[in-house]
C-alpha positions as CSV (number, residue, x, y, z in Angstrom):
1,X,-26.5,-83.5,-146.7
2,X,-23.8,-85.6,-145.0
3,X,-20.3,-84.4,-145.6
4,X,-17.9,-86.8,-147.2
5,X,-14.5,-87.4,-145.7
6,X,-11.5,-86.9,-148.1
7,X,-10.0,-90.1,-149.5
8,X,-6.8,-89.4,-147.6
9,X,-8.7,-89.3,-144.3
10,X,-10.5,-92.5,-145.1
11,X,-7.2,-94.3,-145.9
12,X,-5.6,-92.9,-142.8
13,X,-8.5,-94.3,-140.7
14,X,-8.2,-97.7,-142.3
15,X,-4.5,-97.8,-141.7
16,X,-5.0,-96.8,-138.1
17,X,-7.4,-99.7,-137.7
18,X,-4.9,-102.0,-139.1
19,X,-2.0,-100.8,-137.0
20,X,-4.2,-101.0,-133.9
21,X,-4.4,-104.7,-134.3
22,X,-0.6,-105.1,-134.2
23,X,0.7,-105.9,-130.7
24,X,3.0,-103.3,-129.1
25,X,6.7,-104.1,-128.9
26,X,7.4,-106.3,-125.9
27,X,3.9,-107.9,-126.0
28,X,3.7,-111.3,-124.2
29,X,3.0,-114.5,-126.2
30,X,-0.5,-114.5,-124.9
31,X,-1.1,-110.9,-126.2
32,X,0.3,-111.8,-129.6
33,X,-1.9,-114.9,-129.8
34,X,-5.0,-112.9,-128.8
35,X,-4.2,-110.2,-131.4
36,X,-3.8,-112.9,-134.1
37,X,-7.1,-114.6,-133.1
38,X,-9.0,-111.4,-133.3
39,X,-8.1,-111.1,-137.0
40,X,-9.3,-114.6,-137.8
41,X,-12.9,-115.3,-138.7
42,X,-15.1,-118.4,-138.7
43,X,-16.7,-119.2,-142.1
44,X,-19.7,-121.5,-142.6
45,X,-21.2,-122.6,-145.9
46,X,-21.8,-125.8,-147.9
47,X,-20.8,-129.3,-146.8
48,X,-21.8,-131.1,-143.7
49,X,-20.8,-134.6,-144.5
50,X,-17.6,-136.6,-143.7
51,X,-14.7,-135.2,-145.7
52,X,-16.7,-132.1,-146.7
53,X,-17.0,-130.1,-143.6
54,X,-19.2,-127.0,-143.8
55,X,-16.7,-124.7,-142.0
56,X,-13.3,-123.2,-142.4
57,X,-11.2,-120.2,-141.3
58,X,-10.4,-116.9,-143.0
59,X,-8.2,-113.9,-142.3
60,X,-9.2,-110.2,-142.3
61,X,-6.9,-108.4,-144.7
62,X,-8.5,-105.0,-144.9
63,X,-10.4,-102.8,-142.5
64,X,-13.2,-102.3,-145.0
65,X,-14.3,-105.9,-145.1
66,X,-12.0,-108.0,-147.3
67,X,-11.4,-111.6,-146.0
68,X,-9.0,-114.0,-147.6
69,X,-9.4,-117.7,-147.3
70,X,-8.9,-121.0,-149.2
71,X,-11.0,-121.8,-152.2
72,X,-13.0,-124.9,-151.2
73,X,-16.5,-126.5,-151.4
74,X,-17.5,-124.5,-148.3
75,X,-17.9,-121.5,-150.6
76,X,-20.3,-123.3,-152.9
77,X,-23.2,-122.3,-150.7
78,X,-25.7,-119.6,-151.7
79,X,-25.0,-118.0,-148.4
80,X,-21.5,-118.0,-146.7
81,X,-21.7,-116.8,-143.1
82,X,-18.8,-115.0,-141.5
83,X,-18.5,-114.9,-137.7
84,X,-16.1,-112.4,-136.2
85,X,-14.1,-112.8,-133.0
86,X,-16.7,-110.7,-131.0
87,X,-19.6,-112.8,-132.2
88,X,-20.9,-110.5,-134.9
89,X,-22.3,-112.3,-138.0
90,X,-22.2,-111.0,-141.6
91,X,-23.1,-112.4,-145.0
92,X,-20.0,-112.8,-147.1
93,X,-20.0,-112.7,-150.9
94,X,-17.2,-114.1,-153.1
95,X,-15.3,-111.4,-154.9
96,X,-13.1,-113.7,-156.9
97,X,-10.7,-116.6,-156.7
98,X,-7.2,-117.4,-157.6
99,X,-7.3,-121.1,-158.8
100,X,-3.6,-121.4,-159.1
101,X,-3.0,-120.7,-155.4
102,X,-6.4,-121.9,-154.3
103,X,-7.3,-118.6,-152.7
104,X,-10.7,-116.9,-152.5
105,X,-11.5,-113.3,-151.6
106,X,-14.7,-112.6,-149.7
107,X,-16.3,-109.3,-148.9
108,X,-18.6,-108.3,-146.1
109,X,-20.5,-105.1,-145.4
110,X,-18.4,-103.8,-142.5
111,X,-16.0,-101.0,-141.8
112,X,-13.0,-100.4,-139.4
113,X,-12.4,-104.1,-138.9
114,X,-9.4,-105.3,-137.0
115,X,-7.2,-106.4,-139.9
116,X,-3.7,-107.8,-140.5
117,X,-1.0,-105.5,-141.9
118,X,-1.2,-107.3,-145.3
119,X,2.1,-106.8,-147.0
120,X,4.5,-109.1,-149.0
121,X,7.2,-109.9,-146.5
122,X,10.6,-111.6,-147.0
123,X,10.3,-115.3,-146.3
124,X,11.5,-116.3,-142.9
125,X,14.1,-118.9,-142.1
126,X,13.7,-122.5,-141.0
127,X,13.5,-122.6,-137.2
128,X,11.4,-119.5,-136.8
129,X,8.9,-119.8,-134.0
130,X,5.3,-119.3,-135.1
131,X,1.7,-119.3,-134.0
132,X,-1.2,-120.8,-136.0
133,X,-4.6,-119.4,-135.4
134,X,-7.7,-121.2,-136.8
135,X,-11.1,-122.7,-136.0
136,X,-9.8,-126.2,-136.1
137,X,-12.5,-128.9,-135.9
138,X,-15.1,-126.0,-135.7
139,X,-14.8,-125.9,-131.9
140,X,-15.3,-122.1,-131.6
141,X,-18.8,-120.8,-132.2
142,X,-20.3,-117.3,-131.7
143,X,-17.9,-115.1,-129.8
144,X,-15.6,-117.9,-128.7
145,X,-12.0,-117.3,-129.8
146,X,-10.4,-119.5,-132.4
147,X,-7.7,-121.9,-131.4
148,X,-4.0,-121.0,-131.4
149,X,-1.1,-123.5,-131.8
150,X,2.6,-123.0,-131.2
151,X,5.1,-124.4,-133.6
152,X,8.3,-124.0,-135.6
153,X,8.9,-123.7,-139.4
154,X,10.5,-127.0,-140.2
155,X,11.3,-126.4,-143.9
156,X,10.6,-124.2,-146.8
157,X,9.9,-126.4,-149.9
158,X,7.8,-126.6,-153.0
159,X,4.4,-128.1,-152.3
160,X,4.0,-131.6,-153.7
161,X,0.7,-132.7,-152.4
162,X,-2.5,-134.5,-153.4
163,X,-6.1,-134.6,-152.1
164,X,-7.7,-138.0,-152.6
165,X,-6.3,-139.0,-156.1
166,X,-6.1,-135.4,-157.4
167,X,-2.8,-133.4,-157.4
168,X,-2.9,-130.0,-155.7
169,X,-2.7,-127.3,-158.3
170,X,-0.3,-125.1,-156.3
171,X,3.3,-126.1,-156.6
172,X,5.0,-123.0,-155.2
173,X,6.9,-122.7,-151.9
174,X,5.3,-123.4,-148.6
175,X,6.3,-123.3,-144.9
176,X,6.2,-126.8,-143.5
177,X,5.2,-126.8,-139.8
178,X,6.0,-129.1,-136.9
179,X,2.5,-128.6,-135.4
180,X,-0.6,-130.4,-136.7
181,X,-2.6,-127.9,-138.8
182,X,-4.0,-130.4,-141.3
183,X,-7.3,-130.5,-139.5
184,X,-10.9,-129.8,-140.6
185,X,-11.6,-126.1,-140.2
186,X,-7.9,-125.1,-140.0
187,X,-7.6,-124.1,-143.7
188,X,-7.6,-120.4,-144.2
189,X,-6.2,-119.7,-140.7
190,X,-3.3,-117.3,-140.0
191,X,0.4,-118.1,-139.4
192,X,2.1,-115.3,-137.5
193,X,5.5,-114.8,-135.9
194,X,6.4,-113.9,-132.4
195,X,5.7,-110.2,-133.1
196,X,2.2,-111.0,-134.5
197,X,3.2,-110.2,-138.1
198,X,1.3,-112.3,-140.8
199,X,3.7,-114.8,-142.3
200,X,1.2,-116.9,-144.3
201,X,-2.2,-118.8,-144.5
202,X,-2.8,-122.3,-143.4
203,X,-3.3,-124.7,-146.3
204,X,-6.0,-127.3,-147.0
205,X,-5.8,-130.9,-145.8
206,X,-3.3,-132.6,-148.1
207,X,-1.0,-135.6,-148.3
208,X,2.5,-135.8,-149.6
209,X,2.8,-137.2,-153.1
210,X,6.1,-138.8,-152.0
211,X,5.0,-140.9,-149.0
212,X,1.3,-140.1,-148.3
213,X,1.8,-138.5,-144.9
214,X,-0.4,-135.5,-143.9
215,X,1.2,-132.2,-144.6
216,X,1.0,-129.3,-142.2
217,X,1.9,-126.2,-144.2
218,X,1.2,-122.5,-144.9
219,X,1.3,-120.5,-148.1
220,X,3.8,-117.5,-147.6
221,X,2.5,-114.0,-147.3
222,X,4.2,-112.8,-150.6
223,X,2.1,-115.4,-152.5
224,X,-1.0,-114.3,-150.7
225,X,-0.4,-110.7,-151.6
226,X,0.2,-111.6,-155.3
227,X,-3.0,-113.7,-155.4
228,X,-5.0,-110.9,-153.7
229,X,-3.8,-108.4,-156.2
230,X,-4.6,-110.7,-159.1
231,X,-8.2,-111.2,-157.8
232,X,-8.8,-107.4,-157.3
233,X,-7.4,-106.6,-160.8
234,X,-9.6,-109.2,-162.5
235,X,-6.6,-110.3,-164.5
236,X,-5.6,-113.9,-164.9
237,X,-3.3,-115.0,-162.0
238,X,0.4,-114.4,-162.9
239,X,2.4,-117.5,-163.6
240,X,4.3,-118.9,-160.6
241,X,8.1,-119.1,-161.0
242,X,8.0,-122.3,-159.2
243,X,5.2,-124.0,-161.2
244,X,5.9,-127.7,-161.8
245,X,7.1,-128.8,-165.2
246,X,7.0,-132.4,-166.5
247,X,10.0,-133.8,-168.3
248,X,9.6,-136.8,-170.5
249,X,12.4,-139.0,-169.3
250,X,12.3,-141.0,-172.5
251,X,14.4,-138.2,-173.9
252,X,17.3,-139.5,-171.8
253,X,16.5,-143.1,-172.5
254,X,14.4,-144.1,-169.5
255,X,11.0,-145.8,-170.3
256,X,8.9,-146.1,-167.1
257,X,6.0,-148.5,-166.7
258,X,2.7,-147.0,-167.6
259,X,0.4,-145.5,-164.8
260,X,-2.1,-148.4,-164.6
261,X,-3.3,-147.3,-161.2
262,X,-2.9,-144.1,-159.1
263,X,0.5,-144.2,-157.5
264,X,2.0,-147.0,-159.7
265,X,5.6,-147.3,-158.5
266,X,8.1,-145.9,-161.0
267,X,9.8,-149.1,-162.3
268,X,12.0,-148.9,-165.4
269,X,10.2,-150.8,-168.2
270,X,13.0,-150.5,-170.8
271,X,16.1,-148.5,-171.6
272,X,16.8,-147.0,-175.0
273,X,20.0,-148.2,-176.6
274,X,22.8,-145.8,-177.0
275,X,21.1,-143.3,-174.7
276,X,22.4,-141.5,-171.5
277,X,20.4,-144.0,-169.4
278,X,22.1,-146.9,-171.1
279,X,25.5,-145.2,-170.6
280,X,24.7,-144.8,-166.9
281,X,23.8,-148.5,-166.7
282,X,20.1,-148.0,-165.9
283,X,18.4,-151.4,-166.3
284,X,14.9,-152.7,-166.8
285,X,13.1,-153.5,-163.5
286,X,15.1,-150.8,-161.6
287,X,12.9,-148.9,-159.2
288,X,13.4,-145.1,-159.1
289,X,13.2,-143.8,-155.5
290,X,15.0,-140.4,-155.8
291,X,15.2,-138.2,-158.9
292,X,17.0,-134.8,-158.9
293,X,17.4,-135.0,-155.2
294,X,13.7,-135.5,-154.5
295,X,12.0,-138.7,-153.2
296,X,9.6,-140.0,-155.8
297,X,6.8,-142.6,-155.6
298,X,5.1,-142.4,-159.0
299,X,5.9,-141.8,-162.7
300,X,4.4,-138.3,-162.4
301,X,6.7,-137.5,-159.5
302,X,9.7,-138.6,-161.5
303,X,8.8,-136.4,-164.4
304,X,8.2,-133.4,-162.2
305,X,11.4,-134.0,-160.2
306,X,13.5,-134.2,-163.3
307,X,11.5,-131.2,-164.7
308,X,12.7,-129.2,-161.7
309,X,16.3,-129.8,-162.6
310,X,17.7,-126.8,-164.5
311,X,18.5,-127.4,-168.1
312,X,22.2,-128.3,-168.4
313,X,22.4,-129.6,-164.8
314,X,23.0,-133.3,-164.3
315,X,20.1,-135.7,-163.9
316,X,20.8,-138.0,-161.0
317,X,18.7,-141.0,-160.1
318,X,18.8,-143.3,-157.1
319,X,17.6,-146.8,-157.9
320,X,16.8,-150.0,-156.1
321,X,18.1,-153.1,-157.9
322,X,18.0,-156.5,-156.4
323,X,17.7,-155.0,-152.9
324,X,20.7,-152.8,-153.3
325,X,20.9,-149.0,-153.8
326,X,22.4,-147.8,-157.1
327,X,23.3,-144.3,-158.1
328,X,23.0,-143.2,-161.8
329,X,24.2,-140.0,-163.4
330,X,22.4,-139.4,-166.8
331,X,24.4,-136.3,-167.6
332,X,23.0,-132.8,-168.4
333,X,19.3,-132.4,-168.8
334,X,18.2,-131.3,-172.3
335,X,16.2,-128.1,-172.5
336,X,14.1,-128.7,-175.6
337,X,11.8,-131.4,-174.1
338,X,10.5,-129.4,-171.2
339,X,6.8,-128.8,-171.3
340,X,4.3,-127.3,-168.8
């Protein structure tokens, strides 16, 4: 009969495998990039038509076969194939998903994998130099190494994104990057710092709700760890502190034009008499371009921007009127009309 190793020994072996993947202090940028790429896998599944590619990336988060990636149509296949850095192939099964953060956890029959040290880190500052490792455009096959891009964290902001006409469900904080990661196949890739520590996961192809530009972003590691824990526990994902709330601006006297089409500009249709909006001289036909300090391009964006203003803080709008910019202060935001 084969002897079983004590649990403590098994955990120590797994931790050793994780630590072995971390570059030594003083490693060169090339060594850090190579170490990150070894912990990124190539995933293949459903898709194969324009706009629905059949491939994406994933990151190894445990030595015993757990792989974290984005939740997408690629995982709708009966068989999801995982290809490791050395060319080994394995069939991956979906353990669970976190729909709020759009994360999916896969499992493969493998042991002693080279994995990231998967811990919730403090969020890094703007200006931090980073490397993004992913199988962008599916250029790496077999034992070919995934691509690595160099960049800088340009901002840390709440995600306000859409895909086609649908709003992205995740509204928590993300790292905005100055390198182009919004590519087919990049989603699920790893974002690491100069020491090779995992900072986040590259997000799905998305456009800004404010101006429609492509967003290059990554979900921070603390959100990944929270989503990973929720999937393993089988419990509903915990609510995000930064979830978006919509505020009905009619409560302060602003009646916006109805959403007749996706992205209808937020023109003021009417102003309620004796309301804060009337006192601030908001007028019909004014166009709202900034609400609560955020650029807005639709009625939904206005409601969410005002909803992000803390109850009791001033609601400030920037309007366009007859070609001129007008500022309006609607006073403190009421608390009793906030709804998720």
